[in-house]
C-alpha positions as CSV (number, residue, x, y, z in Angstrom):
1,M,225.7,-34.4,-171.1
2,L,225.7,-36.5,-174.2
3,K,228.8,-38.4,-175.0
4,P,228.0,-41.0,-177.8
5,F,230.0,-44.0,-179.0
6,F,229.6,-44.9,-182.6
7,I,229.3,-48.3,-184.4
8,N,229.8,-48.6,-188.1
9,T,230.9,-45.1,-189.1
10,N,232.7,-46.6,-192.0
11,L,234.9,-43.5,-192.2
12,C,238.5,-42.9,-193.2
13,Y,239.9,-39.9,-191.4
14,G,243.3,-39.7,-193.1
15,P,246.0,-41.6,-195.1
16,E,246.6,-43.8,-192.0
17,D,243.2,-45.4,-192.6
18,C,243.9,-46.1,-196.3
19,Q,247.4,-47.5,-196.4
20,T,246.3,-50.5,-198.3
21,S,243.2,-51.1,-200.5
22,A,242.2,-54.0,-198.1
23,Q,242.3,-51.6,-195.2
24,F,240.3,-49.0,-197.1
25,F,237.5,-51.3,-198.2
26,D,237.3,-52.8,-194.7
27,N,236.9,-49.4,-193.2
28,V,234.1,-48.4,-195.6
29,A,232.5,-51.9,-195.5
30,G,233.0,-52.3,-199.3
31,N,231.3,-49.1,-200.4
32,T,232.2,-45.5,-199.9
33,G,228.5,-44.7,-199.9
34,N,228.5,-46.2,-196.4
35,S,230.9,-43.5,-195.3
36,Y,228.4,-40.8,-196.2
37,I,226.0,-42.2,-193.6
38,G,228.6,-41.9,-190.8
39,Y,229.8,-38.6,-192.0
40,S,226.2,-37.2,-192.1
41,I,225.2,-38.3,-188.6
42,I,228.4,-36.9,-187.1
43,K,227.9,-33.6,-189.0
44,I,224.3,-33.4,-187.8
45,L,225.3,-33.9,-184.2
46,Y,228.5,-31.9,-184.1
47,G,228.2,-29.4,-187.0
48,K,231.3,-30.8,-188.7
49,L,233.3,-34.0,-189.2
50,I,235.4,-34.8,-186.1
51,K,237.0,-38.0,-185.0
52,V,234.7,-39.9,-182.7
53,P,235.1,-42.9,-180.5
54,E,234.0,-45.8,-182.7
55,I,234.1,-49.2,-184.2
56,K,234.5,-48.4,-187.8
57,N,233.1,-51.7,-189.1
58,I,231.3,-54.1,-186.7
59,F,231.1,-56.7,-189.4
60,S,234.9,-57.2,-189.4
61,Y,235.4,-56.6,-185.6
62,D,237.2,-59.6,-184.1
63,F,235.6,-59.3,-180.6
64,K,238.9,-60.3,-178.9
65,N,238.9,-57.2,-176.8
66,Q,235.2,-56.8,-176.4
67,D,235.1,-57.1,-172.6
68,A,237.3,-54.1,-172.2
69,L,235.5,-52.2,-174.9
70,I,232.0,-53.0,-173.5
71,H,233.2,-51.8,-170.0
72,E,234.6,-48.6,-171.6
73,I,231.3,-47.9,-173.4
74,N,229.2,-48.6,-170.3
75,T,231.3,-46.4,-168.0
76,K,232.4,-43.5,-170.3
77,Y,229.7,-42.9,-172.8
78,S,226.0,-41.9,-172.6
79,H,224.7,-43.5,-175.8
80,V,225.6,-45.8,-178.7
81,I,224.8,-44.7,-182.2
82,F,224.6,-47.7,-184.6
83,C,224.8,-47.0,-188.3
84,L,223.3,-49.7,-190.5
85,Q,222.6,-50.2,-194.2
86,D,220.4,-52.5,-196.2
87,Q,221.0,-55.5,-193.9
88,L,217.3,-56.6,-194.2
89,R,218.2,-59.0,-197.0
90,N,219.0,-62.7,-197.6
91,S,222.7,-62.2,-198.6
92,Q,224.9,-59.3,-197.6
93,S,226.9,-57.2,-200.1
94,Y,230.5,-57.7,-201.0
95,G,230.7,-61.2,-199.6
96,I,230.3,-59.9,-196.0
97,R,229.1,-62.6,-193.6
98,P,228.2,-60.9,-190.4
99,N,228.5,-62.9,-187.3
100,W,225.1,-61.9,-186.1
101,K,225.3,-64.0,-183.0
102,K,228.4,-62.3,-181.7
103,I,227.2,-58.9,-182.7
104,T,223.9,-59.5,-180.9
105,E,225.7,-60.7,-177.7
106,F,227.9,-57.6,-177.9
107,I,225.0,-55.2,-178.2
108,S,223.1,-57.1,-175.5
109,R,225.8,-56.4,-173.0
110,I,225.7,-52.6,-173.6
111,D,223.6,-50.9,-170.9
112,K,223.5,-47.5,-172.6
113,P,220.6,-46.1,-174.8
114,L,220.9,-47.1,-178.4
115,L,220.2,-45.0,-181.5
116,V,219.8,-47.1,-184.7
117,I,219.8,-45.3,-188.0
118,S,219.5,-46.1,-191.7
119,L,218.4,-49.7,-191.4
120,G,216.9,-50.8,-194.7
121,T,215.7,-53.7,-196.7
122,N,216.7,-54.9,-200.2
123,S,215.5,-57.6,-202.5
124,F,216.0,-58.3,-206.2
125,K,214.0,-59.8,-209.1
126,G,213.0,-63.4,-208.5
127,E,213.1,-63.3,-204.7
128,G,209.4,-62.8,-204.3
129,Q,207.4,-60.8,-201.7
130,D,208.1,-63.3,-199.0
131,Y,211.9,-63.0,-199.3
132,Y,212.1,-62.0,-195.6
133,K,211.0,-65.5,-194.6
134,N,214.5,-66.7,-195.6
135,F,216.4,-64.3,-193.4
136,D,219.1,-65.8,-191.3
137,P,217.5,-66.7,-187.9
138,E,220.5,-65.0,-186.1
139,L,219.8,-61.8,-188.1
140,V,216.1,-61.9,-187.0
141,R,217.3,-62.3,-183.4
142,F,219.6,-59.4,-183.8
143,L,216.8,-57.2,-185.1
144,H,214.5,-58.1,-182.1
145,V,217.3,-57.3,-179.6
146,I,218.1,-53.9,-181.0
147,S,214.4,-53.1,-181.3
148,E,214.0,-53.8,-177.6
149,K,216.9,-51.4,-176.8
150,V,215.4,-48.4,-178.6
151,Y,212.3,-46.2,-178.4
152,S,212.0,-46.4,-182.1
153,L,214.1,-48.1,-184.8
154,G,215.3,-45.8,-187.6
155,V,214.6,-47.4,-191.0
156,R,214.9,-46.1,-194.5
157,G,211.3,-46.3,-195.6
158,L,207.9,-48.0,-195.6
159,S,209.2,-51.3,-197.1
160,S,211.6,-51.8,-194.2
161,E,208.8,-51.0,-191.8
162,R,206.6,-53.6,-193.4
163,V,209.3,-56.3,-193.3
164,L,210.0,-55.6,-189.7
165,H,206.3,-55.7,-188.8
166,K,206.0,-59.1,-190.4
167,L,209.0,-60.2,-188.3
168,G,207.1,-59.1,-185.2
169,I,208.9,-55.8,-184.7
170,K,206.4,-53.0,-184.2
171,N,208.5,-49.9,-183.3
172,A,210.1,-49.1,-186.7
173,A,210.2,-45.4,-187.7
174,P,210.4,-44.8,-191.5
175,V,212.4,-41.6,-191.3
176,G,215.0,-42.4,-194.1
177,C,218.7,-42.0,-193.9
178,P,220.6,-39.2,-192.2
179,A,222.6,-38.7,-195.4
180,F,219.6,-37.0,-196.9
181,F,219.5,-34.5,-194.1
182,E,223.2,-33.7,-194.0
183,M,222.6,-30.0,-195.0
184,G,220.0,-29.4,-192.2
185,I,216.7,-27.6,-192.5
186,N,218.1,-24.9,-194.8
187,R,219.1,-27.2,-197.7
188,K,218.7,-25.3,-200.9
189,P,215.9,-26.5,-203.2
190,I,217.0,-28.4,-206.3
191,Q,216.6,-26.5,-209.5
192,K,217.5,-27.3,-213.1
193,K,219.7,-24.4,-214.0
194,L,220.1,-25.4,-217.6
195,P,217.5,-26.7,-220.1
196,V,220.1,-29.3,-221.3
197,P,223.0,-30.2,-219.0
198,T,226.5,-30.1,-220.5
199,A,228.6,-31.5,-217.6
200,I,227.0,-34.8,-216.8
201,L,228.1,-37.3,-214.1
202,S,227.2,-40.6,-215.6
203,P,228.8,-44.1,-215.9
204,S,227.2,-44.5,-219.3
205,D,228.5,-43.4,-222.7
206,G,232.0,-43.0,-221.4
207,G,231.1,-40.2,-219.0
208,R,232.8,-39.3,-215.8
209,S,231.7,-41.2,-212.7
210,V,232.6,-41.7,-209.1
211,L,233.7,-45.1,-208.0
212,Q,232.1,-46.4,-204.8
213,D,232.4,-50.2,-204.6
214,E,234.3,-51.1,-207.8
215,Q,237.3,-52.6,-206.0
216,T,239.3,-53.6,-209.1
217,L,239.0,-50.2,-210.6
218,F,239.8,-48.5,-207.3
219,R,243.0,-50.6,-207.1
220,C,243.9,-49.8,-210.7
221,L,243.8,-46.0,-209.9
222,Y,245.2,-45.9,-206.4
223,W,247.7,-47.6,-204.0
224,P,250.8,-47.7,-206.2
225,A,252.8,-49.5,-203.5
226,E,250.7,-52.6,-204.0
227,N,252.2,-53.2,-207.5
228,F,248.8,-54.2,-208.7
229,S,248.5,-55.3,-212.3
230,I,245.2,-54.8,-214.2
231,P,243.6,-58.3,-214.6
232,K,243.1,-59.6,-218.1
233,S,239.5,-60.3,-217.1
234,L,238.7,-56.6,-216.8
235,R,236.2,-55.7,-219.6
236,L,237.4,-53.4,-222.3
237,P,234.8,-50.7,-221.6
238,N,235.9,-50.6,-217.9
239,L,239.5,-50.4,-219.0
240,L,238.9,-47.5,-221.4
241,S,236.8,-45.7,-218.9
242,L,239.6,-45.5,-216.3
243,P,240.7,-42.0,-217.3
244,F,237.2,-40.8,-216.5
245,Q,236.9,-42.4,-213.1
246,K,237.5,-40.9,-209.7
247,G,237.3,-42.3,-206.2
248,F,237.3,-40.7,-202.8
249,A,238.0,-41.5,-199.1
250,S,237.1,-37.9,-198.2
251,I,233.4,-36.9,-198.4
252,E,234.3,-33.3,-198.7
253,L,236.5,-33.9,-201.8
254,W,233.7,-36.0,-203.2
255,K,231.3,-33.2,-202.8
256,K,233.7,-30.7,-204.2
257,F,234.2,-32.9,-207.3
258,V,230.4,-33.4,-207.8
259,S,229.8,-29.7,-207.6
260,N,231.5,-29.2,-210.9
261,F,228.7,-31.0,-212.7
262,D,225.2,-29.9,-213.9
263,Y,223.5,-33.3,-213.4
264,N,224.0,-36.7,-211.9
265,Y,222.5,-39.6,-213.8
266,S,223.0,-42.0,-210.9
267,S,222.7,-45.7,-210.3
268,R,224.1,-45.0,-206.8
269,M,221.6,-44.1,-204.0
270,H,224.0,-42.4,-201.7
271,G,226.0,-40.9,-204.5
272,G,222.8,-39.4,-205.9
273,I,221.8,-38.1,-202.4
274,L,225.3,-36.5,-202.1
275,S,224.8,-34.7,-205.4
276,L,221.4,-33.4,-204.3
277,N,222.9,-32.1,-201.1
278,C,225.4,-30.2,-203.3
279,G,222.6,-28.6,-205.2
280,I,223.1,-30.8,-208.3
281,P,220.0,-32.4,-209.9
282,A,220.1,-36.2,-209.8
283,V,217.9,-39.0,-211.2
284,M,218.1,-42.4,-209.6
285,T,218.1,-45.5,-211.8
286,N,219.1,-48.6,-209.7
287,D,216.3,-51.2,-210.0
288,D,216.2,-52.7,-206.5
289,L,213.9,-52.4,-203.4
290,R,216.5,-50.3,-201.5
291,S,216.4,-47.5,-204.1
292,H,212.6,-47.8,-204.5
293,E,211.8,-47.3,-200.9
294,M,214.2,-44.4,-200.3
295,C,213.2,-42.6,-203.5
296,S,209.5,-43.1,-202.6
297,L,210.0,-41.6,-199.1
298,F,212.2,-38.7,-200.2
299,K,210.3,-38.1,-203.5
300,I,213.5,-38.3,-205.5
301,P,213.1,-38.6,-209.3
302,Y,213.4,-42.4,-209.9
303,V,213.4,-44.4,-213.2
304,P,214.2,-48.0,-212.5
305,G,216.6,-49.3,-215.2
306,G,217.3,-45.8,-216.5
307,G,216.9,-44.5,-220.0
308,D,218.2,-41.6,-222.1
309,P,220.0,-39.4,-219.5
310,I,219.1,-36.1,-221.2
311,E,215.5,-37.0,-221.6
312,L,215.2,-38.1,-218.0
313,Y,216.8,-34.8,-216.9
314,K,214.2,-32.9,-218.9
315,Q,211.4,-35.0,-217.5
316,A,212.6,-34.9,-213.9
317,D,210.4,-32.9,-211.5
318,F,212.2,-31.9,-208.3
319,G,209.2,-30.0,-206.9
320,P,207.7,-32.9,-204.8
321,M,211.1,-33.5,-203.2
322,N,211.7,-29.9,-202.5
323,N,208.2,-29.6,-201.0
324,A,208.6,-32.7,-198.9
325,Y,212.0,-32.0,-197.4
326,P,211.0,-29.7,-194.5
327,T,208.5,-32.3,-193.2
328,L,210.9,-35.2,-193.7
329,Y,213.6,-33.3,-191.9
330,K,211.3,-32.5,-189.0
331,N,210.3,-36.2,-188.8
332,F,213.9,-37.2,-188.6
333,M,214.7,-34.7,-185.9
334,S,211.6,-35.8,-183.9
335,F,212.9,-39.4,-184.2
336,S,216.3,-38.2,-182.9
337,T,214.6,-36.4,-180.0
338,E,212.5,-39.4,-178.9
339,N,215.7,-41.5,-178.9
340,G,217.6,-39.1,-176.6
341,F,219.1,-36.5,-179.0
342,D,216.9,-33.4,-178.8
343,Q,217.8,-30.0,-180.1
344,T,219.2,-28.8,-176.8
345,A,221.5,-31.8,-176.6
346,I,222.6,-31.4,-180.2
347,S,223.3,-27.7,-179.6
348,A,225.5,-28.7,-176.7
349,L,227.4,-31.2,-178.9
350,H,227.9,-28.4,-181.5
351,K,229.3,-26.1,-178.8
352,E,231.7,-28.9,-177.6
353,A,232.9,-29.5,-181.1
354,E,233.9,-25.9,-181.6
355,S,237.1,-26.6,-179.7
356,L,237.8,-29.9,-181.5
357,P,239.8,-30.1,-184.8
358,E,237.8,-30.8,-187.9
359,V,238.9,-33.7,-190.0
360,Q,240.7,-32.4,-193.1
361,P,240.1,-33.6,-196.6
362,F,242.8,-35.8,-198.2
363,E,243.3,-37.5,-201.5
364,L,243.9,-41.2,-202.1
365,P,247.4,-42.0,-203.4
366,I,247.4,-41.9,-207.2
367,N,249.0,-44.9,-209.0
368,D,251.5,-43.2,-211.2
369,K,252.0,-46.4,-213.1
370,I,248.4,-46.6,-214.3
371,A,249.1,-45.3,-217.8
372,S,251.7,-48.0,-218.5
373,E,249.4,-50.6,-216.9
374,V,246.5,-49.6,-219.1
375,E,248.7,-49.8,-222.2
376,R,249.9,-53.3,-221.2
377,A,246.3,-54.4,-220.6
378,L,245.2,-53.1,-223.9
379,K,247.8,-55.1,-225.7
380,S,246.1,-58.2,-224.5
381,Y,243.1,-57.5,-226.7
382,K,243.3,-58.8,-230.3
383,F,242.1,-55.5,-231.6
384,Y,244.8,-53.5,-229.9
385,V,246.1,-51.8,-233.0
386,P,242.8,-50.1,-234.0
387,T,242.6,-48.7,-230.5
388,K,246.0,-47.0,-230.5
389,I,244.7,-43.6,-231.5
390,L,241.9,-43.8,-229.0
391,F,244.3,-44.9,-226.3
392,K,246.6,-41.9,-227.0
393,L,243.7,-39.6,-226.5
394,L,242.7,-41.3,-223.3
395,L,246.3,-41.3,-222.1
396,K,246.4,-37.5,-222.3
397,K,243.4,-37.3,-220.0
398,L,244.8,-39.9,-217.7
399,T,248.2,-38.3,-217.2
400,G,247.0,-34.8,-217.5
401,K,245.4,-32.7,-214.7
402,R,242.8,-34.7,-212.8
403,H,239.9,-32.8,-211.3
């Protein structure tokens, strides 16, 4: 019977995982989009979100107790599921500096089958096509070690497959990210229900948006016990947008919030995928290789750099994505099967999970002092007086009912 251990779920199960902003961002590895990967693979395997045996974030794991943990994994569990992100890059996000040598040694000592999912590449303008030649040698060694421990290496798209091939790794499977398949084979096709959307989720033009990795803005809105003051360096547009921002530790609450909108004009890959899984049309705009390869594989409407949100909504064609989904889902499940998780095994995990408690949604603690903090920060701007009327309007939104 399958009994997997998970690495890099990047999940917060309750308030105990979010007592400080530092703890929260460590658990999600800097970006709540990472949580959606862990959430999705658990939901695919168990049918719902349950607490699983895990290392939440391997990149901050101290390895002090690794001997005992490795022994536990090798004696109690059948498989290890390793969630990754766009680690095929020259510098990691959010200042994270993975100790690839220790991570590789840790993985090498595990004698259970490994399932690697959502490994992707990323590069930016100016890096050139040979950017992979500058990868950390220890990262390359890590990649070779995990490739040798799997039947096939789950990667996000064809760009990742090509990079790994150039590094001498030939068993990459471009099946995408499990987040895209969270809703299973019966995900509803995306349709534009309105000719022109009225409720738009967008960070532009003062619209409502969901925070994912904006740590300063997160701290402004949540964790009142930290007595955090808004820094003077925060740009005025960000300051004025605070009443329209919302952040989540719970994927279910994130999905509930997004479902109130007609359209997501998104620079966030996993935020956009989450919207699509809620039946909300989304157009992706982030101009990097990570977004390009995932949108290409999934056939998601993609306009690098963006444009007019309404015009892009009108132009977006979700037909290719809807048509491609069944085959893409089948490919992902075939990949899971060849790596030890066939439908029979998954059905058994679903059955087992029926008797286990589902993780309940929870809100992050609202900073009740945020209104006075915004006012104090606004006073630091020379043109504070002309903004008084605007501020009063925003303050009503900020202190009123948040949805």
